[in-house]
C-alpha positions in Angstrom: 59.1 57.6 161.2 58.1 54.2 162.6 58.9 51.0 160.7 56.1 49.6 158.5 54.2 46.7 159.8 53.3 45.7 156.2 49.7 46.6 156.6 48.9 45.5 153.0 49.6 41.9 154.0 46.9 42.1 156.7 44.2 42.6 154.1 42.2 39.4 153.6 42.5 39.5 149.8 46.3 39.7 149.9 48.0 36.7 148.2 51.8 36.1 148.2 53.3 37.2 144.9 54.5 34.4 142.7 58.3 33.9 142.3 59.9 35.5 139.3 59.6 33.5 136.1 62.9 31.9 135.2 64.2 32.0 131.7 67.5 32.5 129.8 66.3 35.5 127.9 68.9 37.8 129.4 71.7 35.2 129.5 75.1 36.7 128.6 74.0 40.2 129.4 75.4 42.3 132.3 73.0 44.5 134.3 73.9 47.3 136.7 71.3 48.1 139.4 71.9 51.1 141.7 70.3 51.7 145.1 70.4 48.1 146.4 70.6 48.3 150.2 67.7 46.5 151.8 66.2 43.1 151.3 62.6 44.5 150.9 63.9 47.3 148.6 63.0 47.7 145.0 66.6 47.5 144.0 67.0 44.0 145.5 63.8 42.8 143.8 65.1 44.1 140.5 68.3 42.2 140.9 66.4 39.0 141.5 64.1 39.5 138.6 66.9 40.2 136.1 69.0 37.2 137.5 65.9 35.0 137.1 66.1 35.8 133.4 69.8 34.9 133.3 71.5 38.3 133.5 74.7 38.7 135.4 74.1 41.5 138.0 76.3 44.2 139.5 74.6 46.1 142.3 75.6 49.3 144.0 74.9 50.4 147.5 75.8 53.1 150.1 75.3 52.1 153.7 76.0 55.5 155.1 72.8 56.7 153.6 70.7 53.8 154.8 72.0 54.2 158.3 70.6 57.7 158.4 67.1 56.7 157.3 64.2 55.6 159.6 64.4 51.9 158.6 66.6 49.0 159.3 69.8 49.5 157.3 70.0 45.7 156.7 73.8 45.8 156.8 74.3 42.3 155.3 71.9 42.5 152.4 74.4 43.3 149.6 76.6 40.4 150.6 73.7 38.0 151.1 72.2 39.1 147.7 75.4 38.4 145.8 75.6 35.0 147.4 71.9 34.3 146.5 72.3 35.4 142.9 75.5 33.4 142.5 73.8 30.4 143.9 71.2 30.8 141.2 73.8 30.3 138.5 74.6 33.9 137.4 77.6 36.1 138.2 77.1 38.8 140.7 79.1 41.6 142.3 78.5 44.4 144.8 80.1 47.8 144.7 79.8 50.3 147.6 79.8 53.8 146.1 78.6 57.2 147.2 76.6 58.4 144.1 76.4 61.9 145.6 80.0 62.4 144.4 80.5 63.6 140.9 83.2 61.0 140.1 81.2 58.0 141.4 79.3 57.1 138.2 82.5 56.5 136.3 84.0 54.7 139.3 81.0 52.4 139.4 81.0 51.5 135.7 84.8 51.0 135.7 84.3 48.5 138.6 81.6 46.7 136.7 83.7 46.5 133.5 86.6 45.0 135.4 84.5 42.4 137.4 81.7 41.4 135.0 82.3 43.1 131.6 80.6 45.9 129.7 77.0 46.2 130.8 74.0 46.3 128.4 71.4 47.0 131.1 71.3 49.9 133.5 68.6 50.4 136.1 68.8 53.6 138.1 67.0 52.9 141.4 69.1 54.9 143.8 67.4 58.0 145.2 67.9 60.6 147.9 64.7 61.5 149.8 64.0 63.8 152.8 60.9 65.7 153.7 61.0 69.5 153.4 58.0 71.7 152.4 58.2 75.3 151.4 59.0 76.5 154.9 62.2 74.4 155.2 63.4 74.0 151.7 66.9 75.4 151.3 69.9 75.2 148.9 71.6 72.3 150.7 68.5 70.2 150.5 68.1 70.9 146.8 71.7 70.1 146.1 71.6 66.9 148.0 68.6 65.6 146.1 70.0 66.8 142.7 73.4 65.1 143.2 71.8 61.6 143.4 68.5 61.8 141.8 69.5 63.8 138.7 73.3 64.2 138.3 74.3 60.6 139.2 71.4 59.2 137.2 72.2 61.3 134.1 76.0 60.7 134.3 75.5 56.9 134.7 73.1 56.9 131.7 75.4 58.8 129.3 78.5 57.0 130.4 76.7 53.7 129.9 75.6 54.8 126.5 79.1 55.8 125.4 80.5 52.5 126.5 77.7 50.4 125.0 79.1 48.8 121.8 75.9 49.2 119.8 73.3 46.7 118.5 70.0 45.4 119.9 69.6 44.9 123.6 70.8 48.1 125.2 68.4 49.1 128.1 68.2 52.0 130.5 65.4 52.1 133.1 65.0 55.0 135.4 62.7 55.4 138.4 60.2 58.3 138.7 57.6 58.7 141.4 54.5 60.0 139.6 55.2 63.7 140.0 53.3 64.4 136.8 50.2 62.9 138.3 49.9 64.9 141.5 51.7 67.2 144.0 54.2 66.3 146.7 54.0 69.4 148.8 56.1 68.0 151.7 58.8 66.7 149.4 59.5 69.6 147.1 63.2 68.8 146.4 62.4 65.1 145.9 59.5 65.9 143.6 61.3 68.4 141.4 64.3 66.1 140.9 62.3 63.0 140.3 60.2 65.0 137.8 63.4 65.9 136.0 64.0 62.2 135.4 60.9 61.9 133.2 62.1 64.8 131.0 65.6 63.4 130.8 64.3 60.0 129.9 62.4 61.3 126.9 65.3 63.3 125.6 68.0 60.6 126.1 65.8 58.0 124.4 65.9 60.2 121.2 69.6 60.6 121.5 70.7 57.0 121.9 68.1 55.0 119.9 70.5 54.7 117.0 72.8 52.6 119.2 70.1 50.1 120.0 69.4 51.5 123.5 65.9 52.0 124.8 65.4 54.4 127.7 62.3 54.3 129.9 61.1 55.4 133.3 58.9 53.5 135.8 56.6 55.1 138.4 55.9 52.2 140.8 53.5 54.2 142.9 53.4 53.8 146.7 55.4 50.6 147.4 55.7 48.7 150.7 59.5 48.5 151.1 59.4 49.0 154.8 59.0 52.8 154.9 55.2 53.0 155.2 54.1 53.7 158.8 51.1 51.6 159.9 48.7 54.5 160.0 49.7 55.7 156.5 49.3 52.1 155.3 45.7 52.0 156.5 45.0 55.2 154.6 46.6 54.0 151.4 45.1 50.6 151.3 41.6 51.7 150.1 43.1 53.6 147.3 44.3 50.4 145.6 41.5 48.7 143.6 43.3 45.3 144.0 43.1 45.5 147.8 46.8 45.6 148.5 49.7 48.0 148.5 52.3 47.7 145.8 55.2 45.3 146.5 58.9 45.6 145.2 58.3 42.6 143.0 55.6 44.5 141.1 58.1 47.1 140.0 60.8 44.5 139.4 58.7 42.5 136.9 58.1 45.6 134.8 61.8 46.4 134.8 62.6 42.8 133.7 60.1 43.1 130.9 61.6 46.4 129.7 65.1 44.8 129.8 64.0 42.0 127.5 63.7 41.7 123.8 59.9 42.0 123.7 60.2 45.6 124.9 62.5 46.6 122.1 59.8 49.0 120.6 59.2 50.8 123.9 61.3 53.8 124.5 61.1 57.4 125.8 58.1 56.4 128.0 57.2 56.9 131.7 55.1 53.9 132.7 52.8 54.5 135.6 52.6 50.9 137.0 50.9 51.6 140.3 48.0 49.2 140.4 45.3 51.8 139.6 46.2 53.9 142.7 43.5 56.5 143.2 44.8 60.0 144.1 42.9 62.5 146.1 
C-alpha cells in the first residue's frame, strides 16, 4: 500500500489544528499509552495531549510490527517523543514490548510501576491489522488479531484495575473502529476483534466503577496517520462534512477529555467521534 500524501491537507478548507490546550488538570497522574510507534500515529498524539494536561506518560511500542507495515516505521519516534515530553516538564518513559505475548501486559505495567509509579490512566491504542476477506481468513490470522486487539487489551485493563488503589480519577480508554456502524468485509479478523472491544468496555465499566474507574471506547473514524493511499483519500474526503479527513489530534483531544475530571460521569460508552463521517 503506498504511503499517504495527506490528501486531506490539500483541501482548501483545511486549517492546521490548534496545539493542545495546556493545563495542570492531570498533574501527578501517570498515564500508560500503548501502540506508540510513529510520529503521525494516534498513540503519539494521545501522549502529547495527556502531557499537555500535566500527566506523566509511559508509552509502549513494538518496532518489529511497524517494520512489517506499508508505512515508514519511524524508528526514532519513541526516543524523540520521550525527549519532547520531558522537555515539556513531565516525566516520560518508553517500553518496547510485544503485546502479542500473553505475559507482556504484566511486564509492561511492572516496568511502568518501577519507572513512573502506579498508573491511574490507561489508553489501549495498540492494534494488529491485516487485510483478509472470507477467501483468505484462517486460524492464524484470527489468532494474531485476537492476541493484540482483545487479549492484550483485556489483560492490561484488568491488571490496571487490580493495581489501581481506588478513588476518583481512574480511567481506561480503549479504541474501537466503528464496527457497529458498518461492515468491514476485507478486514474480518480486525473487525470482529475490534467489535469485541466495545462489548468488553461495557462489561468492564460495570465491574470496576466502584473503584473510581471509568471505562470508555473511542471510535475515531478514518484518520490520516499516514496509511491512507492518495486515491482512497480522494474518495473519503467528500464523506466528511467538515471538508477534511480526521487527524490524530482529533482523537487525542477526546481521550484527554475522557481522562479528566469533567468526564467522571461518562462510563461504559463507545463514542463515535468521526466528524460526521458518512458511510455508504
